[in-house]
C-alpha positions as CSV (number, residue, x, y, z in Angstrom):
1,M,106.0,95.0,72.8
2,C,107.0,94.0,69.3
3,G,107.0,90.8,67.2
4,I,103.8,90.9,65.1
5,A,105.1,91.6,61.6
6,P,103.8,94.9,60.4
7,V,102.3,95.5,57.1
8,Q,102.6,99.2,57.4
9,A,103.9,102.0,59.6
10,F,101.7,102.8,62.6
11,Q,100.5,106.1,63.4
12,I,102.2,108.0,66.2
13,P,99.5,109.2,68.8
14,E,98.5,112.6,69.7
15,P,99.8,113.8,73.0
16,L,98.2,112.6,76.2
17,S,96.8,115.4,78.2
18,S,94.6,116.2,81.3
19,E,91.6,116.3,79.0
20,D,92.2,112.4,78.5
21,F,91.3,111.7,82.2
22,A,88.0,111.5,84.1
23,N,87.3,114.3,86.7
24,F,88.2,113.3,90.4
25,D,87.4,115.3,93.4
26,D,90.5,116.6,95.4
27,K,88.8,116.1,98.9
28,K,87.7,112.6,98.0
29,A,91.3,111.8,96.7
30,R,92.9,113.0,100.0
31,I,90.8,110.6,101.9
32,G,91.8,107.9,99.4
33,Q,95.5,108.7,99.9
34,L,95.1,107.8,103.6
35,L,93.1,104.8,102.9
36,F,95.4,103.5,100.3
37,Y,98.2,103.3,102.8
38,D,96.2,102.4,105.7
39,A,96.3,98.7,106.9
40,I,93.0,99.2,108.5
41,L,91.2,97.8,105.3
42,S,93.1,94.4,105.7
43,G,91.6,91.6,107.6
44,N,94.6,91.3,110.1
45,K,95.2,95.1,109.9
46,N,98.8,94.4,108.7
47,I,98.8,95.1,104.9
48,S,97.7,98.1,102.8
49,C,97.2,98.8,99.2
50,G,100.5,100.6,99.3
51,T,102.3,97.5,100.4
52,C,102.1,96.0,96.8
53,H,101.7,99.2,94.9
54,N,104.5,101.2,96.2
55,P,105.9,104.4,94.4
56,E,109.4,103.1,95.4
57,F,108.8,100.3,92.8
58,G,106.9,102.3,90.2
59,T,103.6,101.6,91.9
60,S,104.2,97.9,91.8
61,D,106.3,95.7,94.2
62,G,109.5,94.5,92.2
63,L,108.5,90.9,92.5
64,S,107.4,88.5,89.8
65,L,104.5,87.2,92.0
66,G,103.4,89.3,94.9
67,I,103.5,88.4,98.6
68,G,100.5,89.2,100.3
69,E,98.9,88.5,103.7
70,G,101.4,86.8,106.0
71,G,104.5,88.3,104.4
72,S,106.9,91.0,105.9
73,G,108.8,93.8,104.4
74,L,108.3,96.0,101.2
75,G,108.9,95.4,97.6
76,S,111.8,93.4,96.6
77,R,112.8,93.2,100.3
78,R,109.5,91.5,101.1
79,N,109.6,87.9,102.5
80,A,107.1,85.1,102.7
81,G,106.9,85.2,106.5
82,S,107.4,82.4,109.1
83,G,105.6,80.2,111.4
84,K,101.9,79.9,111.5
85,S,101.4,83.4,110.0
86,R,103.6,82.6,106.8
87,I,101.9,83.0,103.5
88,R,99.9,79.9,102.2
89,K,100.0,81.0,98.5
90,R,101.7,83.4,96.3
91,I,99.7,86.1,94.6
92,P,98.9,84.4,91.2
93,R,100.0,87.4,89.1
94,N,102.4,90.2,88.9
95,S,101.3,93.4,90.7
96,P,100.5,95.9,87.9
97,G,101.5,99.4,87.9
98,L,98.9,102.1,88.5
99,W,99.9,104.7,85.9
100,N,97.1,106.6,84.2
101,L,94.4,104.3,85.2
102,G,92.0,107.2,85.5
103,A,92.1,107.9,81.7
104,K,88.6,107.9,80.1
105,Q,89.3,105.1,77.6
106,I,90.0,102.5,80.3
107,D,87.0,100.3,80.7
108,V,88.8,97.0,81.7
109,L,91.2,96.1,84.4
110,F,93.3,93.3,85.7
111,H,95.7,91.0,83.6
112,D,92.8,88.8,82.6
113,G,90.2,91.5,82.2
114,R,88.0,90.1,84.8
115,L,86.6,93.5,85.8
116,S,85.0,95.7,83.0
117,L,82.2,98.1,82.5
118,S,79.0,96.4,81.8
119,D,75.3,96.5,81.9
120,I,75.1,92.7,82.8
121,Y,74.4,93.7,86.6
122,D,72.7,96.7,87.9
123,N,75.9,97.9,89.5
124,G,77.4,98.7,86.2
125,F,80.2,96.2,86.1
126,D,81.0,92.7,85.0
127,S,83.2,91.4,87.9
128,P,83.8,88.3,90.1
129,A,81.5,89.8,92.6
130,E,78.7,89.6,90.1
131,E,75.4,91.1,91.5
132,W,77.0,91.5,94.9
133,L,79.2,94.4,93.9
134,P,77.9,97.4,95.7
135,G,76.1,100.0,93.7
136,K,77.0,103.9,93.4
137,L,80.5,103.2,92.5
138,D,81.9,106.2,90.6
139,N,84.1,104.4,88.1
140,I,86.1,101.3,87.4
141,L,88.9,102.4,89.6
142,A,86.6,102.5,92.6
143,A,85.3,98.9,91.6
144,Q,88.8,97.5,91.5
145,A,89.9,98.9,94.8
146,L,87.4,96.5,96.5
147,F,88.8,93.2,95.3
148,P,92.2,93.1,97.1
149,M,90.5,93.6,100.4
150,T,88.4,90.5,99.9
151,A,91.0,88.1,98.6
152,Q,92.3,85.7,101.1
153,F,96.0,85.7,100.1
154,E,96.1,89.6,99.3
155,M,94.5,91.5,102.2
156,A,91.8,89.6,103.9
157,G,93.8,86.7,105.4
158,N,92.6,83.2,106.3
159,P,89.1,82.5,107.4
160,A,90.0,81.5,111.0
161,E,92.2,84.5,111.5
162,N,89.7,87.5,111.5
163,Q,86.0,88.6,110.9
164,V,86.8,90.0,107.3
165,A,88.3,86.7,106.1
166,G,85.5,84.7,107.5
167,A,82.9,86.9,105.9
168,A,84.7,86.7,102.6
169,H,84.7,83.0,102.8
170,D,80.9,83.1,103.2
171,R,79.9,85.6,100.5
172,I,81.9,88.6,99.2
173,D,79.3,91.2,100.0
174,A,79.4,90.3,103.7
175,V,82.8,92.0,103.9
176,W,81.4,95.5,103.0
177,P,79.6,96.5,106.2
178,I,82.7,95.1,108.3
179,L,85.1,97.4,106.7
180,A,82.8,100.4,106.6
181,K,82.4,100.1,110.3
182,R,86.1,100.2,110.9
183,I,86.4,103.4,109.0
184,R,83.0,104.9,110.6
185,L,84.5,104.3,114.1
186,I,87.7,106.5,113.4
187,P,86.7,110.3,114.1
188,E,89.2,111.7,111.6
189,Y,88.0,109.5,108.8
190,A,84.4,110.3,109.8
191,S,84.8,114.1,109.7
192,M,86.7,113.9,106.3
193,F,83.9,111.8,104.7
194,V,81.3,114.3,105.9
195,D,83.2,117.2,104.5
196,A,83.9,115.5,101.2
197,F,80.7,113.7,100.3
198,D,77.4,115.4,99.9
199,S,75.5,112.1,100.6
200,I,77.1,111.8,104.0
201,D,75.8,113.8,107.0
202,T,77.1,111.6,109.7
203,A,79.6,108.7,110.2
204,A,76.8,106.3,110.1
205,D,76.2,107.2,106.4
206,I,79.7,106.0,105.4
207,T,79.4,102.7,103.2
208,I,82.0,100.8,101.3
209,S,81.0,102.6,98.3
210,E,82.2,105.9,99.5
211,I,85.4,104.2,100.8
212,A,86.1,102.8,97.2
213,N,85.2,106.0,95.5
214,A,87.8,107.8,97.6
215,I,90.4,105.2,96.8
216,G,89.5,105.3,93.2
217,A,89.7,109.2,93.1
218,F,93.2,108.9,94.8
219,I,94.5,106.5,92.2
220,G,93.1,108.5,89.4
221,L,94.7,111.8,90.4
222,E,97.9,110.4,92.0
223,W,99.5,108.7,89.1
224,Q,98.6,110.7,86.0
225,S,101.8,110.7,84.0
226,Y,102.3,112.5,80.6
227,D,105.4,114.6,81.0
228,S,107.9,112.0,79.7
229,P,110.5,112.9,76.9
230,F,108.2,111.1,74.7
231,D,105.3,113.5,75.5
232,A,107.6,116.5,74.9
233,Y,108.6,115.0,71.5
234,L,104.8,114.5,70.7
235,A,104.2,118.1,71.7
236,G,106.7,119.3,69.1
237,D,110.2,119.2,70.9
238,E,112.3,117.4,68.3
239,T,115.2,117.5,70.8
240,A,113.4,115.8,73.5
241,L,114.5,112.3,72.4
242,T,118.1,111.2,72.0
243,A,119.2,109.8,68.6
244,Q,119.1,106.4,70.1
245,S,115.6,106.7,71.3
246,K,114.4,108.3,68.2
247,Q,115.7,105.4,66.2
248,G,113.9,103.1,68.8
249,L,110.7,105.1,68.2
250,D,111.0,104.5,64.4
251,L,111.4,100.8,64.9
252,F,108.4,100.8,67.5
253,Y,106.0,102.4,64.9
254,G,107.6,100.8,61.8
255,K,109.6,97.6,61.2
256,A,109.1,96.1,64.7
257,G,105.4,96.4,64.7
258,C,105.2,97.1,68.4
259,A,102.4,99.7,68.0
260,Q,100.2,97.1,66.4
261,C,99.2,96.2,70.0
262,H,100.7,99.1,72.0
263,A,98.7,101.7,70.2
264,G,97.4,105.1,71.0
265,K,98.0,107.6,73.7
266,L,98.4,105.0,76.5
267,L,100.4,102.6,74.3
268,T,97.9,99.8,74.5
269,D,95.1,98.5,72.4
270,H,93.3,97.2,75.6
271,Q,92.8,93.9,74.0
272,F,94.1,90.3,75.0
273,H,96.9,88.5,73.3
274,A,98.7,85.1,73.8
275,L,102.5,85.6,74.1
276,A,103.5,82.2,75.4
277,L,105.2,83.7,78.5
278,P,106.9,81.0,80.8
279,H,104.2,79.9,83.2
280,F,104.8,79.3,86.9
281,G,103.1,80.1,90.3
282,P,99.5,79.1,91.3
283,G,98.0,80.8,88.3
284,R,94.3,81.5,87.7
285,T,91.9,79.2,86.1
286,R,88.2,78.8,85.7
287,R,86.3,78.1,88.9
288,F,85.8,74.4,88.1
289,D,89.4,73.9,86.8
290,P,91.5,71.6,88.9
291,Y,94.8,72.4,87.2
292,V,97.5,74.5,88.6
293,R,98.0,76.8,85.7
294,D,97.0,80.1,84.3
295,V,94.5,80.3,81.5
296,G,94.4,84.2,81.1
297,H,91.2,85.8,79.8
298,M,89.4,82.5,79.5
299,G,89.2,82.5,83.3
300,A,87.0,85.7,83.1
301,S,85.1,84.9,79.7
302,D,84.8,81.2,79.8
303,R,85.5,81.1,76.2
304,L,88.2,78.6,74.9
305,E,89.4,81.0,72.2
306,D,90.5,83.4,75.1
307,A,92.8,80.8,76.6
308,Y,96.4,82.1,77.6
309,R,95.5,85.6,76.4
310,F,96.4,88.5,78.6
311,R,95.7,92.3,78.4
312,T,98.1,94.4,76.7
313,P,99.7,96.6,79.3
314,S,100.2,100.3,78.8
315,L,103.9,101.2,78.4
316,R,104.0,104.5,80.0
317,N,106.5,104.4,82.8
318,V,107.3,100.8,81.8
319,A,111.0,101.2,82.8
320,L,109.9,101.8,86.4
321,T,107.7,98.6,86.8
322,A,110.1,95.5,86.4
323,P,109.7,92.6,86.3
324,Y,107.7,92.3,83.2
325,G,104.7,90.0,82.0
326,H,101.7,89.0,83.7
327,N,103.6,86.9,86.0
328,G,106.8,89.0,86.0
329,A,108.8,86.3,84.1
330,Y,111.4,88.7,82.8
331,P,113.5,90.9,85.1
332,T,114.6,93.4,82.3
333,L,113.0,95.3,79.4
334,Q,115.6,93.8,77.2
335,G,114.4,90.3,78.2
336,I,110.7,90.9,77.5
337,V,111.4,92.6,74.0
338,R,113.4,89.6,73.1
339,H,110.7,87.4,74.0
340,H,108.2,89.2,71.8
341,L,110.7,88.8,68.9
342,D,111.1,85.0,69.3
343,P,108.5,83.8,71.7
344,V,109.0,80.0,71.3
345,N,112.8,79.9,71.5
346,A,112.7,82.5,74.3
347,F,110.4,80.2,76.2
348,Q,112.7,77.3,75.8
349,R,115.7,79.4,77.0
350,W,113.9,80.8,80.1
351,R,115.3,79.8,83.4
352,K,113.5,79.4,86.6
353,E,116.1,81.7,88.2
354,D,114.7,84.5,86.1
355,A,111.7,84.7,88.2
356,N,112.0,87.0,91.3
357,L,110.3,84.8,93.9
358,P,111.1,85.3,97.7
359,P,112.1,82.0,99.1
360,A,109.1,79.8,100.4
361,P,110.2,76.3,100.5
362,W,106.8,75.0,101.6
363,L,105.5,76.2,98.2
364,A,108.2,74.8,96.1
365,V,106.1,71.9,94.9
366,I,103.6,74.4,93.4
367,D,105.9,77.1,92.1
368,F,107.0,75.4,88.9
369,V,104.5,72.6,88.5
370,A,102.8,74.1,85.4
371,F,106.3,75.0,84.0
372,D,107.3,71.4,84.3
373,D,104.1,70.0,82.9
374,A,105.0,69.0,79.2
375,R,101.3,68.9,78.3
376,E,100.5,72.3,79.6
377,K,103.6,73.8,77.9
378,Q,102.3,72.3,74.6
379,R,98.8,73.8,75.3
380,L,100.4,77.2,76.0
381,L,102.8,77.3,73.0
382,S,99.8,76.2,70.7
383,R,98.1,79.6,71.4
384,L,100.4,82.3,70.1
385,D,99.3,85.6,68.7
386,I,102.8,86.9,67.6
387,Q,105.2,85.7,65.0
388,P,109.1,85.7,65.2
389,L,110.8,88.9,63.9
390,A,114.5,89.3,63.3
391,L,116.0,92.5,64.8
392,S,119.8,93.3,65.2
393,E,121.4,93.7,68.6
394,Q,121.5,97.4,68.0
395,E,117.8,97.6,67.1
396,I,116.9,96.0,70.3
397,I,118.9,98.3,72.3
398,N,117.3,101.3,70.3
399,I,113.9,100.0,71.3
400,V,114.7,99.6,74.9
401,S,116.1,103.2,74.9
402,F,112.7,104.4,73.4
403,L,110.9,102.5,76.2
404,H,113.0,104.4,78.8
405,S,111.8,107.6,77.1
406,L,108.3,106.8,78.3
407,T,109.2,107.6,81.8
408,G,107.6,110.8,83.3
409,T,109.6,113.4,85.0
410,R,107.9,115.3,87.8
411,S,104.8,113.1,87.5
412,V,106.5,110.1,88.9
413,N,106.6,111.6,92.3
414,G,102.8,111.6,92.4
415,K,100.5,114.5,93.5
416,F,100.0,113.5,97.2
417,G,102.8,111.3,98.1
418,I,102.9,108.7,101.0
419,P,101.5,110.1,104.2
420,E,103.6,110.1,107.3
421,T,100.7,108.8,109.4
422,V,97.3,107.5,108.8
423,P,94.0,108.0,111.1
424,S,93.9,104.5,112.3
425,G,97.4,104.9,113.8
426,L,98.7,101.8,112.2
427,M,102.1,101.7,110.6
428,V,102.6,103.0,107.1
429,D,104.7,100.9,104.8
430,K,107.8,102.9,103.5
């Protein structure tokens, strides 16, 4: 957010508008709405996309690290489960918000950038699925929708529990026909797909690509948000921001240098930066790396220079998506702003209690093993892309006030909302 010493004032962006978004089909999006909240796409039919990306928690889940397969409850009320079905691992990263992901300029997703538009494979994407990602995906949103379904600790479950998890353990593309068959066998879904997709004449024609395209269309339409006080100000309404928020805006685009990385209409440069955030949880590494740690973009690029760098998040609706950082290290906006201003000292002051981790005593040995590793701490602190910057207490408060002005008004309710029921008949998380 801030901390890179500016050499000049940064340009305030033009207003974000509907023209900045890709076109999404409404009929496909309505199918996607149902699929997004339907646990039919999880291995054990007990968790949906909406479990970890819920509107009640700003399209996230309110936790530092998510609780996927085996957990129970929703958002900050979710627990790690019990008995044989309890979670075996925390989700390595904070569940990201889904605001404005349908914008045309977005060509990379996930905290480490492991999914991007690319010609490296015939499917049009560079992703962990490599050449086994299905073809005929409409956009990057459709592609990203597939990965939680195949992830053991997110939605798939453990290999011995169900057919989906067993197939994913073999090879990722073995999952696609299993999930597609589940949807084909539900008459209401079959009828909707035939009506919405020109390429589908009967239920037998439904593939994982159409399922992903429907979910992508829903995400792209549901969470378009550009009606915040900041947007009104950009459109010419000088009264849209409070005096305090206006002072925060001046700092954001001036002295504090926040806009050096949080630039443009979406308030992100779409690049990767090392911020020395406190590290905990199982993390993500390169495939052959035996360490419990999180190496950031290096895990996707396999380039040493990308170590500990993470993608700059968009700040639109940021006040709704606590906790903050790729692992949810900071529970408040003020905390993450302070970290940007003095990263090394903030790292040293950070307390384990700041992490919102639902109790899981059987994982205690892993939760903070990276944080307690002196050598790993030294490696992380040696890669830092921001410099300390002194701001007064009032200036910090003003910046936080500006960040709150980025919250949408009517748009935060979504276009479709949460359905009361889904065609599978499974319970909808609310």
